[in-house]
C-alpha positions in Angstrom: 0.2 -0.2 -0.4 1.5 3.3 -1.4 1.4 7.0 -2.2 -2.2 9.0 -1.0 -5.7 8.1 -1.5 -6.2 7.1 -4.9 -10.1 7.0 -4.3 -12.0 9.6 -1.7 -15.5 9.2 -1.2 -17.1 12.6 1.0 -20.0 12.7 2.6 -22.2 10.6 0.1 -25.8 10.3 0.0 -28.4 8.4 -1.9 -32.0 8.0 -1.3 -35.1 5.9 -2.8 -37.8 7.5 -1.7 -38.6 7.8 2.0 -35.5 5.6 2.3 -32.2 6.9 2.9 -29.6 4.2 1.8 -26.6 6.2 2.0 -26.6 8.7 5.1 -22.8 10.5 4.5 -20.5 7.8 3.9 -16.6 9.1 4.2 -13.8 6.8 2.5 -10.4 6.8 1.5 -8.7 3.7 -0.7 -5.0 4.0 -1.6 -3.0 2.6 -4.9 -2.6 -1.0 -4.3 -4.8 -1.4 -1.2 -7.7 -4.0 -0.7 -10.3 -2.0 1.4 -12.8 -3.9 2.5 -16.0 -2.8 3.4 -18.9 -5.0 5.8 -21.4 -4.5 7.3 -25.6 -5.9 7.8 -27.6 -6.2 4.1 -29.3 -3.2 3.7 -26.5 -1.2 5.2 -25.7 0.7 1.6 -22.8 -1.7 0.2 -24.2 -2.7 -3.0 -25.7 0.7 -2.9 -22.3 2.8 -2.8 -20.4 0.1 -5.2 -23.2 0.8 -8.3 -22.7 4.3 -7.4 -19.0 4.0 -7.9 -19.9 2.1 -11.3 -22.2 4.9 -12.3 -25.3 2.3 -12.3 -26.8 5.0 -10.1 -26.3 8.6 -9.1 -25.5 9.9 -5.5 -28.0 13.0 -4.3 -25.3 14.6 -2.2 -21.5 14.2 -1.6 -18.3 14.3 -3.6 -16.1 11.7 -4.8 -12.3 11.9 -6.6 -10.6 9.1 -8.7 -6.8 9.8 -8.9 -7.3 13.8 -7.5 -10.0 14.4 -10.0 -13.5 15.1 -9.7 -15.4 11.3 -10.8 -18.9 12.2 -11.9 -19.3 9.7 -14.7 -22.4 10.1 -17.0 -22.9 5.9 -17.2 -21.4 3.0 -16.1 -19.3 2.7 -19.7 -17.6 6.3 -18.6 -16.8 4.5 -15.7 -14.8 1.5 -17.5 -13.1 4.0 -19.4 -11.7 5.7 -16.1 -10.2 2.2 -15.1 -13.6 1.2 -12.9 -14.7 -2.6 -13.2 -17.4 -4.2 -11.4 -18.0 -7.8 -9.9 -21.1 -7.9 -8.8 -23.3 -9.8 -6.1 -25.7 -11.1 -8.5 -24.0 -12.4 -12.0 -25.0 -10.3 -14.5 -24.0 -12.5 -17.5 -25.4 -13.2 -21.0 -26.1 -16.9 -20.3 -26.8 -17.3 -24.3 -23.2 -16.5 -25.2 -20.1 -18.5 -25.0 -17.5 -17.6 -21.9 -15.2 -15.8 -23.8 -17.9 -13.6 -25.4 -19.0 -12.9 -22.0 -15.6 -12.4 -20.9 -14.5 -9.7 -24.0 -18.4 -8.2 -24.1 -17.7 -4.7 -26.0 -14.3 -5.6 -25.6 -14.0 -8.4 -28.6 -10.5 -8.6 -30.6 -11.8 -7.7 -34.1 -8.8 -8.8 -37.8 -7.2 -5.8 -38.4 -8.6 -4.8 -41.8 -11.9 -6.6 -42.4 -13.3 -5.7 -38.7 -14.4 -9.0 -38.1 -14.6 -10.4 -34.7 -11.1 -12.3 -34.5 -12.8 -15.7 -32.8 -9.3 -17.3 -32.1 -7.5 -14.2 -29.9 -11.3 -14.7 -28.8 -10.7 -17.6 -27.4 -6.8 -17.7 -26.8 -6.9 -14.3 -24.7 -9.9 -16.1 -22.2 -8.1 -19.3 -22.2 -5.1 -17.4 -20.7 -7.7 -15.7 -18.4 -8.9 -18.7 -16.8 -5.5 -20.5 -16.5 -5.6 -18.9 -13.0 -8.4 -20.5 -12.2 -8.0 -24.2 -13.4 -11.6 -25.3 -13.8 -12.2 -28.0 -15.5 -15.9 -27.1 -16.1 -14.9 -24.0 -18.1 -13.5 -23.9 -21.4 -13.7 -20.6 -23.6 -16.3 -21.8 -26.2 -18.6 -23.1 -23.5 -22.1 -21.6 -23.2 -22.6 -19.9 -19.6 -25.9 -21.4 -19.5 -24.8 -24.6 -19.5 -21.9 -23.6 -16.1 -22.8 -24.3 -12.6 -22.9 -21.1 -10.3 -19.8 -21.3 -9.0 -18.3 -21.8 -12.6 -20.6 -18.9 -14.0 -18.7 -16.1 -10.9 -15.5 -17.6 -12.8 -16.1 -15.9 -15.3 -17.8 -13.0 -14.0 -14.5 -12.3 -12.1 -12.7 -13.4 -15.7 -15.3 -10.2 -17.1 -13.5 -7.3 -14.8 -9.7 -8.8 -14.7 -9.9 -8.7 -18.8 -10.6 -4.6 -18.5 -7.4 -4.0 -17.1 -8.7 -1.8 -14.4 -7.2 0.3 -11.8 -9.8 -0.1 -9.1 -12.0 -3.3 -9.3 -15.5 -3.5 -7.4 -15.7 -6.8 -5.6 -19.1 -7.8 -4.3 -19.3 -10.9 -2.5 -17.1 -12.5 -5.2 -16.5 -15.9 -2.9 -20.5 -16.4 -2.3 -20.3 -19.3 -4.7 -16.6 -20.4 -4.8 -14.7 -24.1 -3.1 -11.8 -23.3 -0.6 -9.4 -24.2 -3.6 -10.9 -21.7 -5.9 -11.1 -18.8 -3.5 -7.3 -19.6 -2.7 -6.6 -19.0 -6.7 -8.6 -16.3 -6.4 -6.9 -14.6 -3.3 -3.6 -15.1 -4.9 -4.7 -12.9 -7.8 -5.7 -10.2 -5.8 -2.7 -10.1 -4.3 -0.7 -9.6 -7.2 -2.8 -7.2 -8.7 -2.9 -5.4 -5.2 1.3 -5.8 -6.0 0.9 -4.2 -9.4 -0.7 -1.2 -8.4 -4.7 -2.3 -9.0 -7.2 -1.1 -6.1 -9.5 -3.6 -4.8 -13.0 -2.0 -2.6 -13.8 -6.0 -1.2 -17.4 -6.4 0.0 -17.8 -9.9 1.9 -19.8 -11.3 5.5 -17.5 -13.7 6.0 -14.9 -11.5 8.7 -12.1 -14.3 8.3 -12.0 -14.0 4.4 -11.7 -9.9 5.6 -8.8 -10.5 7.9 -6.9 -13.5 4.9 -7.2 -10.5 2.0 -7.7 -6.7 3.4 -5.5 -4.2 4.3 -8.2 -2.0 5.5 -11.8 -2.2 6.9 -14.6 0.2 6.8 -18.1 -0.7 8.9 -21.6 0.4 7.2 -24.3 0.8 9.3 -27.6 2.4 8.2 -26.2 4.1 5.1 -23.0 5.8 7.4 -19.3 4.6 8.1 -19.2 4.1 11.6 -15.4 2.2 11.6 -12.6 2.2 9.6 -9.0 1.3 10.2 -6.5 -1.4 9.6 -7.5 -4.7 9.9 -5.1 -6.0 12.3 -6.7 -3.2 14.7 -10.1 -4.6 14.5 -11.1 -7.8 16.3 -14.0 -9.2 15.2 -15.9 -8.4 18.4 -15.7 -4.8 17.3 -16.3 -5.4 14.1 -20.0 -7.2 14.5 -20.8 -4.5 17.3 -19.8 -2.2 14.4 -22.4 -4.2 12.4 -25.3 -4.6 14.3 -25.3 -1.7 16.8 -24.9 -4.4 19.6 -23.1 -6.5 21.1 -22.8 -10.4 19.6 -20.8 -12.6 22.0 -22.5 -16.1 20.7 -23.3 -16.5 16.8 -24.8 -19.9 17.5 -27.2 -20.4 20.0 -26.6 -23.4 22.9 -28.9 -26.7 22.7 -28.3 -29.9 24.1 -27.6 -32.8 21.9 -31.3 -33.9 20.4 -32.7 -36.8 21.9 -33.4 -39.9 19.3 -37.0 -39.7 18.4 -39.3 -40.9 15.3 -37.5 -41.7 12.5 -39.0 -39.5 9.9 -36.8 -39.2 6.7 -35.3 -42.7 5.1 -33.0 -42.6 2.1 -31.3 -45.8 1.1 -29.1 -46.6 -1.8 -30.1 -43.4 -3.9 -28.5 -43.2 -7.0 -28.9 -40.1 -9.4 -26.2 -40.0 -12.4 -24.3 -38.5 -12.7 -24.0 -36.7 -9.5 -25.3 -39.4 -6.8 -23.7 -42.1 -7.1 -24.8 -43.7 -3.6 -26.6 -42.0 -0.5 -27.9 -43.2 2.2 -29.3 -41.4 5.5 -31.8 -40.8 8.2 -33.5 -38.6 10.0 -35.6 -37.8 13.1 -37.3 -35.8 14.5 -35.7 -32.2 16.2 -32.1 -33.6 14.6 -29.8 -31.1 12.3 -28.2 -33.4 10.2 -25.2 -31.9 7.9 -23.9 -32.4 4.8 -20.5 -30.9 4.1 -18.4 -31.8 0.9 -16.7 -29.6 -1.6 -18.8 -28.0 -4.7 -19.7 -29.7 -7.0 -19.9 -33.0 -4.8 -23.2 -34.3 -5.7 -24.8 -32.6 -2.2 -26.8 -30.1 -3.9 -27.8 -32.9 -6.1 -28.7 -35.0 -3.6 -31.1 -32.8 -1.6 -32.8 -31.7 -5.2 -33.5 -35.4 -5.2 -35.0 -35.8 -2.2 -37.3 -33.1 -3.2 -38.2 -34.4 -6.8 -36.0 -31.8 -8.3 -33.4 -34.4 -9.8 -34.6 -37.7 -11.3 -33.6 -40.7 -9.1 -33.1 -43.6 -10.6 -32.8 -46.3 -7.9 -33.0 -46.6 -4.5 -35.4 -45.6 -2.1 -37.2 -43.1 0.2 -39.3 -43.2 3.3 -41.5 -40.4 4.9 -42.8 -41.2 8.0 -42.6 -44.6 7.0 -44.1 -44.4 3.7 -42.5 -44.8 0.9 -42.2 -42.2 -1.4 -41.8 -42.2 -5.8 -38.9 -41.7 -6.4 -39.6 -39.7 -9.6 -42.6 -37.9 -8.2 -43.2 -33.9 -8.7 -42.3 -31.6 -5.5 -45.5 -31.0 -4.6 -45.9 -34.5 -3.7 -43.3 -34.1 -1.2 -45.1 -30.4 0.1 -48.0 -32.8 0.1 -46.4 -35.1 2.4 -44.6 -32.4 4.7 -40.8 -32.1 3.0 -39.9 -28.6 2.2 -37.1 -27.9 0.3 -35.0 -23.9 0.6 -32.5 -23.6 -2.8 -29.2 -22.5 -2.8 -30.0 -20.3 -5.0 -32.9 -17.7 -3.5 -32.9 -15.4 -6.6 -33.2 -18.1 -9.5 -35.9 -20.3 -7.8 -36.2 -19.5 -3.9 -38.5 -17.2 -5.2 -40.5 -15.2 -7.2 -38.9 -11.2 -6.7 -41.8 -9.2 -8.7 -44.3 -10.5 -6.6 -45.5 -9.2 -3.0 -44.3 -10.9 0.1 -47.0 -12.1 0.9 -47.3 -14.2 -2.6 -44.3 -15.3 -2.0 -44.5 -17.0 1.8 -48.2 -18.4 0.7 -47.4 -19.4 -2.6 -47.0 -23.2 -2.2 -50.3 -23.0 0.1 -52.8 -21.0 -1.2 -55.3 -23.1 0.2 -54.7 -21.7 3.7 -55.9 -18.3 2.4 -58.8 -18.7 -0.3 -62.7 -20.4 -1.4 -63.6 -21.6 -4.2 -60.2 -21.0 -5.9 -60.4 -17.2 -5.4 -57.0 -16.0 -2.9 -58.9 -14.1 0.3 -56.4 -10.8 0.4 -57.2 -9.9 4.0 -56.6 -13.4 5.3 -53.4 -13.8 3.1 -52.0 -10.7 4.7 -52.7 -11.6 7.6 -50.9 -15.2 7.3 -48.2 -13.7 5.8 -47.4 -11.2 8.7 -47.8 -14.1 11.3 -45.5 -15.6 9.8 -43.0 -12.8 8.4 -43.1 -12.1 12.1 -42.2 -15.3 13.5 -38.5 -15.3 11.5 -38.5 -11.3 11.8 -38.6 -10.1 8.1 -38.0 -6.7 8.3 -40.9 -4.4 6.5 -43.6 -2.3 7.0 -46.1 -3.7 4.2 -46.8 -7.3 3.1 -47.5 -6.3 -0.4 -43.6 -5.1 -1.0 -42.0 -7.0 -3.9 -39.4 -9.1 -2.8 -36.9 -8.0 -4.6 -37.1 -4.6 -2.8 -36.1 -6.8 0.8 -32.1 -6.8 1.3 -30.5 -10.7 0.9 -31.4 -11.1 4.5 -35.0 -10.2 4.9 -35.3 -12.5 1.2 -33.8 -15.8 2.9 -36.1 -15.0 6.2 -39.1 -14.9 3.5 -37.9 -18.1 2.1 -37.8 -19.4 5.4 -41.3 -18.2 6.3 -43.0 -19.8 2.7 -41.8 -23.4 4.2 -43.5 -22.8 7.6 -46.6 -21.5 6.2 -47.0 -24.4 4.3 -46.4 -26.4 7.2 -43.0 -28.3 6.9 -42.0 -31.1 9.0 -38.4 -32.2 7.4 -37.0 -29.0 6.1 -34.7 -29.5 3.3 -32.2 -26.2 3.4 -29.6 -25.8 0.8 -27.1 -23.1 1.5 -29.7 -21.0 4.4 -27.1 -18.2 4.9 -25.3 -17.7 2.0 -25.0 -14.5 1.1 -26.6 -13.4 4.2 -25.4 -10.3 6.8 -24.0 -11.6 10.3 -27.3 -10.5 12.4 -29.2 -11.9 9.8 -27.1 -15.1 10.2 -28.0 -15.4 13.7 -31.1 -15.0 13.8 -31.3 -17.6 10.7 -29.3 -20.4 13.1 -31.8 -19.9 16.2 -34.7 -19.7 14.1 -33.2 -23.4 12.3 -32.1 -24.5 16.4 -35.9 -23.3 17.5 -37.5 -25.9 14.8 -35.3 -28.4 15.7 -36.7 -28.2 19.5 -40.0 -28.2 18.4 -40.1 -31.2 16.6 -38.9 -30.5 12.9 -36.7 -32.6 11.1 -33.6 -30.2 9.8 -31.4 -31.6 6.5 -28.7 -28.8 5.7 -26.1 -28.5 3.3 -23.2 -25.8 3.7 -20.3 -25.0 2.7 -19.2 -23.1 5.5 -17.9 -25.3 8.3 -18.3 -23.0 11.3 -22.2 -23.1 11.2 -22.0 -27.3 10.6 -20.3 -27.7 13.9 -22.4 -25.2 15.7 -25.5 -26.2 14.6 -25.5 -30.1 13.7 -26.3 -32.7 15.5 -24.9 -35.5 13.4 -22.6 -34.7 9.9 -22.3 -36.7 6.7 -19.4 -35.8 3.9 -20.4 -35.9 0.6 -17.2 -36.9 -1.8 -17.4 -37.6 -5.6 -21.3 -38.5 -5.5 -21.2 -40.8 -2.4 -22.3 -40.1 1.0 -20.0 -40.8 4.2 -21.9 -42.3 7.0 -23.7 -39.4 9.2 -21.6 -39.5 12.7 -22.3 -37.0 15.9 -20.6 -33.9 15.5 -17.9 -34.4 18.3 -17.1 -37.1 16.3 -15.4 -35.3 13.4 -12.7 -32.1 13.3 -12.5 -30.1 10.3 -9.8 -31.7 9.0 -11.4 -35.0 9.1 -14.3 -33.4 6.8 -12.2 -32.3 4.3 -9.8 -35.9 4.0 -13.5 -37.6 3.9 -14.3 -34.6 1.4 -11.4 -34.9 -1.1 -11.5 -38.7 -0.7 -7.8 -38.5 1.5 -7.1 -41.1 4.1 -4.3 -39.0 4.8 
């Protein structure tokens, strides 16, 4: 980190109607610095990034870039000034190839004809992709055929292709496994050494400590704490984020008592991702599934819910067999609910209201003769929104207007409204701030105490160790035997996940 401030922000404000998203943000980023910004969802982090990328214009305040006033008219001008933005919600053209997405608007052309030089395009994309060594990603492959983690790498590669002097990274690791995160961090170190500045948003404090020089905490649209990351202990950062002390992230609970078995899976096969999986789940229990991205964890849960086709094996719910090829509605009718890892892609109907999202898997509870009783719907939605602490003034607000944490809690409220007894939760806290994570953890534990059965997939080992009674590990499509959480260590989980006996 060298030299004077490369980027300076002073008194930045932005209002959306009655909502004050930014209320006087001050920030200084030096050349060659990784400056982390943390805060709860709704604190103003993404709004700040969108202003810097010129997707939004501030209402007040001043920004200087390399000592000159920075007031770009549009995102194209921001890119020309050296600003690259890696969005939290991926902004890729799914019908185009990987190479075409990476160099969109910067395509190499033949010298005399002006036609696209496809060979140079693919060669330059391949050179960028070498950093990540991801077997699923090739320059010619269509982005729509890639899994979520691979699409995130394409988004990162596109920002790197711009040769930017300031890169805005908004949750860039949310869909990456640890090996890919390590490669990204190695690349960030190289970028920093070459003088490129980076603003890095993350909900993972350990990630911030690993990669950042300086940290700023936003709360309610204001910058409340800033300083060198080594001078800011976790307790101070968390207190600054939520406005109160958070002593324990995970609620205390005693081990689950052996109770009625509600879900039993034997020798389930759902090719190509699930080669063999067997498990048992009882009332009051939280069973965790760990494993690397691509190991088949998500495909297993989707097969249990009927979203992936299983070819062999048996699934029993409350002692009664389920058809392997049954539709999700048959699972819902049997008390099974599913929370997708991709809440915006398939977990929520973003344009619909909060009331619609909470009730749409059980409209029968608030309708008569095929017509929805809107007053009754709002009353039911209000009940479950309050139960999971969704922060909103009205049930009519479109879900896309809510913060990520409130969206996730709305998806859980839907499962409660439909009367779930068995919860299949895939990455229940992905892209959620610290305070919302604590609320979701407390909610999961309260469901278990109430006799619900929880099957939870997570890439974040601390939450598996903090919540689960038993844990199983997925490796190359095969699920290990579930063991009490006390019999696992982070090292043994990783060894099982990579198929190592060392």
